[in-house]
Structures are given as C-alpha cells and as structure tokens.
N, C-alpha and C positions, 0 to 999 in steps of 0.2 A: 503493500500499499505504501508505504515510504517512496518505495523506490517510483510506483508511476505518480505520484504528485511532484515529486524533482524531476522527473523527465517533462513533464507537461510546463511546467514553470519555467523549467531552462529552453524547451521548444518553442512556445509564444516569444519569450524573452527574443531569443536568438531571429528570431524571425522579424523580429521590430528593432534587430541593428541593436539590441543592449543584451546589458551582459546580468548576469544574478548568481550571488550566489546560495546553494541550495543546501551548505552543509549545515547549518542552520534549523535546519526544517525539522519537525518531528512527528513521530505517530505512537499513540499509544493504542492498544487493540486491546479489550475484555472481551472473554468470552460470557455471556449471558443467559438467563435463562427466558426462551419467548413467551410471552404473555399471549397466549390465543382463546380470549375469551368465545370468538364466533365459533370456533374448532374449525377454522379454512386451513391453516395452515399444511403443507405437505409433510407426510409422512416424513423421518429422519432430519427435517430441517433444523439446523446450527445458526445461533444469532449472535453476532456482536456488536459492540459498541465500541465507539472509535472517536477519538480527535486528531485531526493532522493541522498543526504548526506551519504555515509558510507563507509564502507570500504570492498573492491573488495577481497572477499574471495578466487577467483580461480587462481589469476598468480601473483598478484604484493602482495596482503595482506596487499596494503595503502587504504587511503581514493581515493574518484573516488567520484565524482557529478556524478550521470547520469540524461539524459534527455531522458523524454518520450510525447510521444503524443500517447492518451487514447480516442479509440470510443468505445463506447457502444452501443446497440439499442436489440428490442424485435423485432422477424421478425412477421409481423402483423396476417401472415396465422398460421406459427405452432406453435407462441407463445413460440419458441426458444429464447431465450437470447442469446447475444454474447457479447465478448470481446476483440478486436484487438490494439496489444501495439507495436509501435515502440519506439526501445530502445538503447540510443547508449550514450557512456561518451563523443562524439564528440559535438562540436557545430551544431546548425540546419542546419546552412549554410554550411556543410560537404558534401561530395557526397554520404557518406553512406545514410542520408538521402532520396536523390532523389530515392536511388535504392530500400532504406525499402517501400519510397510511391509509387514506381511499382510496387512492389509485394503488397500490401495492395490492388491500384486499381484493377489489375489482377483480386483477389478476389473479389473484389467488382462486377466486371462484368461478373464474373462465377455464381454471385446468381442470375444475372436476366435472366440468358437463363430460 
C-alpha cells in the first residue's frame, strides 16, 4: 500500500516536471473485524483499516492523511480475488463514508444475484 502511494505521487509529480520526496510517506495497516449487520459480505472476507500519510499530488501538493477501509476476499466458486477499498482524507464520521459504504453494500448485494 505504501509503495502504491509513493509511486502514484512520484508519477504525478514527475509528469508535472516536479520532484517529491516520498521517503517520509507512511502507512499504518491493521486487520479489523468486519461489521456486517445486513449479512451481505462474501464468505471469507478480511477487512483492514489503514491510514496513509503522503503528499497529495493532484490538487494541493501538500501533506495529507488518507483514511482507508480495505476488504479482500476470494470467490469460493470462481476463485477470483477481489479488493474493495473506500478511501477519503475525511474522518470516518464524515458523510462521505456512509455514501461509500452504501456503494459497497450495493456491490455486495449484486454479487448475491
């Protein structure tokens, strides 16, 4: 995850003929227990909570902390691997998180059809 955000930032800065020092970027990743009151998550789903501290390359070019919820699983029938990530610099209490969770839940419901 850290390597991804270092590469993303470096690539965008380089495309703008600018330099960025990614050595100060950091990532904290914790495995958490998924909360699934609707019982719609795929079997075997693993959930992680993460924060990434980086320099946002697109708009502000300033230090930013991203909050992430990452869910991964393998479909038992097709053996396809899935990764679903919700990402925002806003705190997890912000309205955007409920919107992302609604999108995620709609996706999970579509898998059950």
